[in-house]
N, C-alpha and C positions, 0 to 999 in steps of 0.2 A: 277155353282150352280144348285141344283136339280130342281129349277123352270125352268131353261133354258133347262133341259133335258125332259120336258114334264109333270112334276108333277105339280099339282095345287099349286099356291102360298101359299094358306092357309096351305096345308099339309107340304110343304117344310119348311116354317117358323116355324111351330110348332115343327117339328123334330129337327131343328137347334136351337130352343130356341130364335128366334128373332121375331120381330113384322112385320106385313104386311106393315105398314106405313114406317118402317125403310127400308124394301126391296125396296119399290117404290122410296123412297128418294135417296137411293144409285144408283138405276138404272137410275134415271133422272138427276143425278148430272153431271155438266159440268166438263170435264176432266181438271186437273190442267195444268199449263204451263209446269211444270216439266214432267208430264206424256206425254204431247204432244211432248216435246223435246226428251224424251227417245224413243218414238215410231219412230220419224224421224231419230234419230241416229241409231236405230236398223236396219232400212231399209238400211241406207247408209253403216253401218258396214257389213251387209249381202252381199251387192253388192260388197264391197271391198274383202271380204272373198271368194266369188264365183269367182271373177276375178283372184284371186291368186291360183286357182285350189284347194282351201281348205287347203292351206299350211300355211297361215299367222296366227300367234298367236296374242294375244292382243297387244304386243309391236309393231309389224310391222303394225298392223291395226291402232294403235295410230299414228305412224309416217306418214302413208298414209293420215289419216284424217287431220293432221296438215299441211304437206308439199304440198299435191296435192289439198286438198279441203278447206284449210284455216280454219278448224274447231278446236277450242281450247277446249279440254276436258281432264279430268284426266285419267291416266292409270287405276285407280280403276274403274271408270265408264265404260270404254271400256271393262274391264275384266268382270264386272258384267253383262253388256248387252249381251256380247257374251255367257256367261254361261247360262243366261235365254233363249237365242235363240238356245241353244244347239250347239254352234259353238266353235271349238277349232283348233289350228294349228297342223301341223304335223312336228315333229322334224326329222324324218328320211325319206328322199325322195329318191327313187331309181334313181341312176344315177345323173348327174348334168347338169345344163343348164347354158351356158354362153351367155350373151346378149351383142352385140356390137353396139355402137352408136357413132355418129360423130357430132360435132358442130363447127361452125366458130365463133371465138371470136374476136371482133374488137379492134384494136389499131390505133393510129394515123398513124403508118407506114404501116398498112395493116392488114388483118385478119390472125389469127393463127388458123389452123385446129387442133382440139383436138379429138382424138379417144380413147374411153375407152372400157374395157372389164370387165363386172360385172358378178358375180355369182348370178343368178336370185333369189335363195331362201334365201341365207344369205345376199345378197346385198354387198358382199365384192368386193372391187376393186382388180381385178386380174391382170390387165395390163393397160398401158396407153402410149400414145405417142403424141407429138405435132410437127407441122411443117407447112410450107407454102404450099407445094405441092411436089410430086403428092399424091393424097389421098391414093392410093394403098400402097405406101411405108410407110406412117404413120400408116396405119392399120396393115400392116405386122409387123411393129416394136412393136405395142401394143400387138398383138397376141403372138409374140415371148416372150415378157416379161411375159405374163400371163402363157405361157407354162413353162417357167423357174421357175416362182414363185410356180407353182403347182407340180413341179417335186419332187419326194421323196428324202430325204437325202441319201448320198452315203452309210451310214451304216444302212439303213432301213432294217427291217426284211423281211422275205419271204412274210408275209401277206400284206406288204405295197408296194411291188414292182409293183403291178398293180393297178392303180387308177381306180375309178369308171368311167364309160363312160361319156364323155362330149358331149353334143349336142350344136352346135354353131348356134345361130340365129342372124339375123340382123334387126334392126329397119327399118321402112320405110325410114327414113332420110338417114341411112347408105346405104340401098339398092339403093335408088335413086342416091346416089353419086358414085355408081359403086363399092362399097366395098364388095358386096356379090359375092362369087364364084358361079358357076353353081349349086353346091350342097347345097348352103346356104338356110336357112329357113327364112321367114319373121316373125318378132316378132308379137305376139298377144297382146291383151289388157293388160294382166297382165305384160308382159315384158315391154311394153311401160310405164306402171306405175312405174316400177322399175327404169328405166332411167330418167323419169320425176322427181321422188323424188331425185335422185342423183344430177341432174343438178340444181334443186332448192336449194339444200344444197350448191353446189359450188358457185352459184350466191349470195346466202345470206351471206355466210361466207367469200367469197374472191372477185370474179369478179365484183360484183355489187357495191362495196364500193368506187370505184375511176375510173378515166379515165386513160387508159394505153397508154403510149407514144410510146413504141416500142415493136416489137415482142420479142426480148430477155428479156425485162423487164417482160412481161406477162408470157413467157415460163418459166423463172426462178421461178416466184411466183407459177405457177401451179406445177412445179416440187417439190418445198418445201411442198406445200399443199398436194399433192397426196402421197408423201413419208410419211408425217405425219399421214394421215388417214390409210395408209397401215401398219404402224408399229404395 
């Protein structure tokens, strides 16, 4: 408002055709609960967008709000607040980033090690593998599946023969488990957010619904589930 830019209130309100009393009433008004929530959401959305290196659009920000922060809000509200804040996703990211993570899932028979490979920007499941041990073997199998899945078809044209560069990073959990080779990179905050959202989905939709009696039982369920979301 012009009064906020150094003009006298009387002059500003006369130019705008409003009253001085109306201006002071507006300035001293207590923010509504909706305004306060939108301000809080905008700060959180901005933090998520920054952590994604500016790549997340409103759909992936919405997913992050729900799965990682437990915040229930409509897609429309997220889109509106991002637009007001001047935030937008990037559909074309040079190269590709694969994130590798490993978790131990319990059964009565013992733990099942599960290693997944995710494409960081699209969050697609590129490859996965399960097994009791050793960790390196399970990881190698998951990476092999990811490479096979990403290979161009045999009849691909000349432009498709060379896929964009893939950078492979490992989460702290995978790195601590000895899954990272000497040239591996350790995932940053955005990459950890990707795998956290993925595992939250797995637990909510499959693993957390029941007690698993044996390794084969859980391994089979994981196989069906992963093939389903990769289809």
